[in-house]
MARGUKOL-415809 format. One record per atom (N, C-alpha, C): residue number from 0; residue in one letter; atom name; y, x, z. Coordinates in nm, 2 decimals. Each point is the difference from the previous one (the first is absolute). Layout:
<pts>
PT     n   res   atom       c2       c1       c3
PT   NUM     A     CA        Y        X        Z
...
</pts>
This chain:
<pts>
PT     n   res   atom       c2       c1       c3
PT     0     M      N    -0.99     0.95    -1.88
PT     0     M     CA     0.09    -0.11    -0.03
PT     0     M      C     0.14     0.05     0.04
PT     1     R      N     0.10    -0.03    -0.08
PT     1     R     CA     0.13     0.05     0.02
PT     1     R      C     0.08    -0.11     0.07
PT     2     H      N     0.07     0.04     0.11
PT     2     H     CA     0.09    -0.10     0.07
PT     2     H      C     0.14     0.00    -0.05
PT     3     K      N     0.05    -0.11    -0.02
PT     3     K     CA     0.14    -0.02    -0.04
PT     3     K      C     0.09     0.03     0.12
PT     4     T      N     0.09     0.09    -0.01
PT     4     T     CA     0.09     0.03     0.11
PT     4     T      C     0.14    -0.07    -0.02
PT     5     I      N     0.05    -0.05     0.10
PT     5     I     CA     0.13    -0.06     0.00
PT     5     I      C     0.11     0.10     0.04
PT     6     P      N     0.11     0.01    -0.07
PT     6     P     CA     0.10     0.09     0.04
PT     6     P      C     0.04    -0.02     0.15
PT     7     S      N     0.04     0.11     0.06
PT     7     S     CA     0.03    -0.01     0.14
PT     7     S      C     0.09    -0.11     0.05
PT     8     A      N     0.11    -0.02    -0.08
PT     8     A     CA     0.09    -0.11     0.04
PT     8     A      C    -0.06    -0.14    -0.01
PT     9     A      N    -0.08    -0.02    -0.10
PT     9     A     CA    -0.08    -0.12    -0.02
PT     9     A      C    -0.10    -0.02     0.11
PT    10     A      N    -0.07     0.11     0.03
PT    10     A     CA    -0.10    -0.01     0.11
PT    10     A      C     0.06    -0.03     0.13
PT    11     N      N     0.12     0.06     0.03
PT    11     N     CA     0.07    -0.03     0.13
PT    11     N      C     0.04    -0.14     0.00
PT    12     A      N     0.05    -0.06    -0.11
PT    12     A     CA     0.05    -0.14    -0.01
PT    12     A      C    -0.12    -0.09     0.03
PT    13     L      N    -0.12     0.03    -0.06
PT    13     L     CA    -0.12    -0.08     0.02
PT    13     L      C    -0.04     0.00     0.14
PT    14     L      N     0.00     0.12     0.06
PT    14     L     CA    -0.04     0.01     0.14
PT    14     L      C     0.10    -0.07     0.09
PT    15     A      N     0.12     0.01    -0.03
PT    15     A     CA     0.10    -0.07     0.09
PT    15     A      C    -0.01    -0.15    -0.01
PT    16     A      N    -0.04    -0.05    -0.12
PT    16     A     CA    -0.02    -0.14    -0.02
PT    16     A      C    -0.12    -0.05     0.08
PT    17     T      N    -0.09     0.08     0.03
PT    17     T     CA    -0.13    -0.04     0.06
PT    17     T      C     0.01     0.02     0.15
PT    18     L      N     0.09     0.07     0.05
PT    18     L     CA     0.01     0.03     0.15
PT    18     L      C     0.03    -0.13     0.08
PT    19     I      N    -0.07    -0.01     0.11
PT    19     I     CA     0.02    -0.11     0.09
PT    19     I      C     0.05     0.06     0.13
PT    20     T      N     0.04     0.12     0.00
PT    20     T     CA     0.01     0.07     0.13
PT    20     T      C     0.14     0.05     0.03
PT    21     S      N     0.01     0.02     0.13
PT    21     S     CA     0.11     0.08     0.06
PT    21     S      C    -0.06     0.07     0.11
PT    22     T      N     0.06     0.10     0.06
PT    22     T     CA    -0.06     0.07     0.11
PT    22     T      C    -0.04    -0.09     0.11
PT    23     S      N     0.09    -0.09     0.04
PT    23     S     CA    -0.03    -0.09     0.11
PT    23     S      C    -0.12    -0.10    -0.03
PT    24     A      N    -0.01    -0.04    -0.13
PT    24     A     CA    -0.11    -0.08    -0.04
PT    24     A      C    -0.13     0.07     0.02
PT    25     N      N    -0.01     0.13    -0.04
PT    25     N     CA    -0.12     0.08     0.01
PT    25     N      C    -0.05     0.00     0.14
PT    26     A      N     0.09     0.01     0.10
PT    26     A     CA    -0.03     0.02     0.14
PT    26     A      C    -0.07    -0.13     0.05
PT    27     Q      N     0.02    -0.11    -0.06
PT    27     Q     CA    -0.06    -0.13     0.04
PT    27     Q      C    -0.13    -0.03    -0.05
PT    28     L      N    -0.05     0.08    -0.10
PT    28     L     CA    -0.13    -0.03    -0.06
PT    28     L      C    -0.12     0.04     0.08
PT    29     A      N    -0.10    -0.08     0.00
PT    29     A     CA    -0.13     0.03     0.07
PT    29     A      C    -0.09     0.05    -0.11
PT    30     C      N    -0.04     0.13     0.00
PT    30     C     CA    -0.07     0.06    -0.11
PT    30     C      C    -0.14     0.05     0.03
PT    31     I      N    -0.08     0.00    -0.10
PT    31     I     CA    -0.14     0.06     0.01
PT    31     I      C    -0.01     0.10    -0.11
PT    32     S      N    -0.02     0.13     0.04
PT    32     S     CA    -0.01     0.10    -0.10
PT    32     S      C    -0.15     0.04    -0.02
PT    33     D      N    -0.09    -0.05     0.08
PT    33     D     CA    -0.14     0.02    -0.02
PT    33     D      C    -0.06    -0.10    -0.10
PT    34     W      N    -0.03     0.04    -0.12
PT    34     W     CA    -0.04    -0.09    -0.10
PT    34     W      C    -0.14    -0.07     0.02
PT    35     S      N    -0.08     0.06     0.09
PT    35     S     CA    -0.12    -0.08     0.04
PT    35     S      C     0.03    -0.12     0.08
PT    36     E      N     0.12     0.00     0.06
PT    36     E     CA     0.05    -0.12     0.07
PT    36     E      C     0.08    -0.09    -0.09
PT    37     A      N     0.08     0.06    -0.08
PT    37     A     CA     0.09    -0.08    -0.09
PT    37     A      C    -0.07    -0.06    -0.12
PT    38     A      N    -0.10     0.06    -0.05
PT    38     A     CA    -0.07    -0.06    -0.12
PT    38     A      C    -0.05    -0.14     0.02
PT    39     P      N    -0.06    -0.04     0.11
PT    39     P     CA    -0.05    -0.14     0.01
PT    39     P      C     0.12    -0.09     0.00
PT    40     I      N     0.12     0.04     0.06
PT    40     I     CA     0.11    -0.09     0.00
PT    40     I      C     0.05    -0.02    -0.15
PT    41     V      N     0.01     0.11    -0.07
PT    41     V     CA     0.04     0.00    -0.14
PT    41     V      C    -0.09    -0.10    -0.08
PT    42     R      N    -0.13     0.01     0.02
PT    42     R     CA    -0.09    -0.10    -0.07
PT    42     R      C     0.02    -0.14     0.05
PT    43     R      N     0.00    -0.02     0.13
PT    43     R     CA     0.02    -0.13     0.05
PT    43     R      C     0.13    -0.07    -0.04
PT    44     E      N     0.10     0.07     0.00
PT    44     E     CA     0.14    -0.06    -0.03
PT    44     E      C     0.03     0.00    -0.15
PT    45     G      N    -0.09     0.06    -0.08
PT    45     G     CA     0.02     0.00    -0.15
PT    45     G      C     0.12     0.09    -0.04
PT    46     L      N     0.01     0.11     0.07
PT    46     L     CA     0.11     0.10    -0.03
PT    46     L      C    -0.04     0.09    -0.11
PT    47     V      N     0.10     0.06    -0.06
PT    47     V     CA    -0.03     0.10    -0.11
PT    47     V      C    -0.06     0.13     0.07
PT    48     P      N    -0.11     0.05    -0.04
PT    48     P     CA    -0.06     0.11     0.06
PT    48     P      C     0.09     0.13    -0.01
PT    49     I      N    -0.01     0.08     0.09
PT    49     I     CA     0.09     0.12     0.01
PT    49     I      C    -0.02     0.09    -0.13
PT    50     E      N    -0.13     0.00    -0.05
PT    50     E     CA    -0.02     0.08    -0.12
PT    50     E      C     0.08    -0.04    -0.12
PT    51     H      N     0.02    -0.13    -0.01
PT    51     H     CA     0.08    -0.06    -0.11
PT    51     H      C     0.14     0.03     0.03
PT    52     V      N     0.05    -0.01     0.12
PT    52     V     CA     0.14     0.03     0.04
PT    52     V      C     0.02     0.15    -0.04
PT    53     D      N    -0.09     0.09     0.03
PT    53     D     CA     0.01     0.14    -0.04
PT    53     D      C     0.02     0.02    -0.15
PT    54     R      N    -0.08    -0.07    -0.08
PT    54     R     CA     0.02     0.01    -0.14
PT    54     R      C     0.13    -0.06    -0.05
PT    55     L      N     0.04    -0.11     0.06
PT    55     L     CA     0.14    -0.06    -0.04
PT    55     L      C     0.11     0.10     0.04
PT    56     A      N    -0.01     0.06     0.11
PT    56     A     CA     0.10     0.10     0.04
PT    56     A      C     0.01     0.12    -0.09
PT    57     R      N    -0.11     0.05    -0.04
PT    57     R     CA     0.00     0.11    -0.10
PT    57     R      C     0.05    -0.04    -0.14
PT    58     D      N    -0.06    -0.12    -0.05
PT    58     D     CA     0.03    -0.04    -0.13
PT    58     D      C     0.15    -0.05    -0.02
PT    59     R      N     0.04    -0.08     0.10
PT    59     R     CA     0.13    -0.07    -0.02
PT    59     R      C     0.12     0.08     0.06
PT    60     S      N    -0.03     0.08     0.10
PT    60     S     CA     0.11     0.07     0.07
PT    60     S      C    -0.01     0.15     0.01
PT    61     S      N    -0.11     0.05    -0.06
PT    61     S     CA    -0.02     0.15     0.00
PT    61     S      C     0.01     0.06     0.14
PT    62     V      N    -0.06    -0.07     0.10
PT    62     V     CA     0.00     0.05     0.13
PT    62     V      C    -0.15     0.02     0.05
PT    63     Q      N    -0.02     0.09     0.09
PT    63     Q     CA    -0.14     0.03     0.05
PT    63     Q      C     0.00    -0.05     0.14
PT    64     I      N    -0.10    -0.09     0.04
PT    64     I     CA    -0.01    -0.05     0.13
PT    64     I      C    -0.07     0.11     0.09
PT    65     L      N     0.06     0.04     0.10
PT    65     L     CA    -0.05     0.10     0.09
PT    65     L      C    -0.08    -0.06     0.12
PT    66     R      N     0.06    -0.10     0.05
PT    66     R     CA    -0.06    -0.08     0.12
PT    66     R      C     0.03    -0.15    -0.02
PT    67     S      N    -0.09    -0.08     0.05
PT    67     S     CA     0.02    -0.14    -0.01
PT    67     S      C    -0.06    -0.07     0.12
PT    68     A      N     0.06    -0.12     0.03
PT    68     A     CA    -0.04    -0.08     0.11
PT    68     A      C     0.02    -0.15    -0.04
PT    69     L      N    -0.09    -0.08     0.05
PT    69     L     CA     0.02    -0.15    -0.02
PT    69     L      C     0.07    -0.05     0.13
PT    70     C      N     0.11    -0.07    -0.02
PT    70     C     CA     0.08    -0.05     0.11
PT    70     C      C     0.02    -0.15    -0.01
PT    71     R      N     0.02    -0.05     0.12
PT    71     R     CA     0.03    -0.15     0.01
PT    71     R      C     0.15     0.00     0.03
PT    72     D      N     0.07    -0.08    -0.08
PT    72     D     CA     0.14    -0.02     0.02
PT    72     D      C     0.03    -0.15     0.01
PT    73     Q      N     0.00    -0.04     0.12
PT    73     Q     CA     0.01    -0.14     0.04
PT    73     Q      C    -0.11    -0.08    -0.07
PT    74     D      N     0.03    -0.08    -0.10
PT    74     D     CA    -0.11    -0.08    -0.06
PT    74     D      C    -0.05     0.05    -0.13
PT    75     R      N     0.02     0.13    -0.03
PT    75     R     CA    -0.06     0.06    -0.13
PT    75     R      C    -0.05     0.14     0.03
PT    76     Y      N    -0.08     0.05    -0.10
PT    76     Y     CA    -0.05     0.13     0.01
PT    76     Y      C     0.08     0.09    -0.10
PT    77     V      N     0.03     0.12     0.04
PT    77     V     CA     0.06     0.10    -0.09
PT    77     V      C    -0.07     0.13     0.01
PT    78     Y      N     0.02     0.09    -0.10
PT    78     Y     CA    -0.05     0.13     0.01
PT    78     Y      C     0.12     0.10     0.03
PT    79     R      N    -0.02     0.08     0.10
PT    79     R     CA     0.10     0.10     0.03
PT    79     R      C    -0.06     0.13    -0.06
PT    80     L      N     0.08     0.05    -0.10
PT    80     L     CA    -0.04     0.12    -0.08
PT    80     L      C     0.09     0.12     0.02
PT    81     T      N    -0.06     0.11     0.03
PT    81     T     CA     0.08     0.13    -0.01
PT    81     T      C    -0.03     0.05    -0.13
PT    82     V      N     0.11     0.02    -0.08
PT    82     V     CA    -0.02     0.04    -0.14
PT    82     V      C     0.08     0.13    -0.03
PT    83     R      N    -0.04     0.07    -0.10
PT    83     R     CA     0.07     0.11    -0.05
PT    83     R      C     0.04    -0.03    -0.15
PT    84     G      N     0.13     0.00    -0.03
PT    84     G     CA     0.05    -0.02    -0.13
PT    84     G      C    -0.01     0.12    -0.09
PT    85     G      N     0.04    -0.02    -0.13
PT    85     G     CA    -0.01     0.11    -0.09
PT    85     G      C     0.08     0.12     0.04
PT    86     E      N     0.11    -0.02     0.07
PT    86     E     CA     0.09     0.11     0.04
PT    86     E      C    -0.05     0.06     0.13
PT    87     G      N    -0.12    -0.04     0.05
PT    87     G     CA    -0.06     0.06     0.12
PT    87     G      C     0.05    -0.06     0.13
PT    88     V      N     0.09    -0.10     0.00
PT    88     V     CA     0.06    -0.06     0.12
PT    88     V      C    -0.10    -0.10     0.06
PT    89     M      N    -0.02     0.01     0.13
PT    89     M     CA    -0.09    -0.09     0.06
PT    89     M      C     0.08    -0.11     0.06
PT    90     R      N    -0.05    -0.13     0.00
PT    90     R     CA     0.06    -0.11     0.06
PT    90     R      C    -0.10    -0.11     0.03
PT    91     T      N     0.04    -0.09     0.09
PT    91     T     CA    -0.09    -0.11     0.04
PT    91     T      C     0.05    -0.13    -0.08
PT    92     L      N    -0.10    -0.06    -0.06
PT    92     L     CA     0.02    -0.13    -0.06
PT    92     L      C    -0.08    -0.11     0.07
PT    93     V      N     0.05    -0.12     0.00
PT    93     V     CA    -0.07    -0.11     0.05
PT    93     V      C    -0.01    -0.10    -0.11
PT    94     V      N    -0.12    -0.04    -0.05
PT    94     V     CA    -0.01    -0.09    -0.11
PT    94     V      C    -0.09    -0.12     0.04
PT    95     D      N     0.02    -0.11    -0.06
PT    95     D     CA    -0.08    -0.12     0.02
PT    95     D      C    -0.14     0.03    -0.04
PT    96     A      N    -0.10    -0.04     0.09
PT    96     A     CA    -0.14     0.03    -0.03
PT    96     A      C    -0.06    -0.10    -0.10
PT    97     R      N     0.07    -0.11    -0.02
PT    97     R     CA    -0.05    -0.10    -0.10
PT    97     R      C     0.06     0.03    -0.14
PT    98     H      N     0.12     0.05     0.00
PT    98     H     CA     0.07     0.02    -0.13
PT    98     H      C     0.07     0.13     0.00
PT    99     P      N    -0.07     0.11     0.01
PT    99     P     CA     0.07     0.13     0.01
PT    99     P      C     0.07     0.03    -0.14
PT   100     F      N     0.11     0.06     0.01
PT   100     F     CA     0.08     0.05    -0.12
PT   100     F      C     0.03    -0.11    -0.10
PT   101     D      N     0.00    -0.13     0.05
PT   101     D     CA     0.05    -0.11    -0.09
PT   101     D      C     0.14    -0.02     0.01
</pts>
C-alpha cells in the first residue's frame, strides 16, 4: 500500500495545529510508558489506541513515532510522542488521546 506524503511545510503546519504542548506543560504531565499498564486505561476511557495514532502520524504527517506514553493532563488524557520527521529531526509532540491529529 502506498502512503500519501504531505510536503514538509504542510506536515509542519498540521503538526503545529495539533500540538497542546510547551516545555513547561510537558513537565506537568503524569505519564505511563509501559503499555501493559496504559492499555487498560485506553480501553476503559475509550481513547484512540496508540496503533491507530501511529498510522495517523505516518499517513497525515509523514512522521515516525519512536517513543510514546499515555499521559494525564489535568482532566484529559494525551499521548506524548517522540517523533522523527521526514527531514530526520526528532521532536516531542503531545496530542489529545481522544482526537489525535484533528
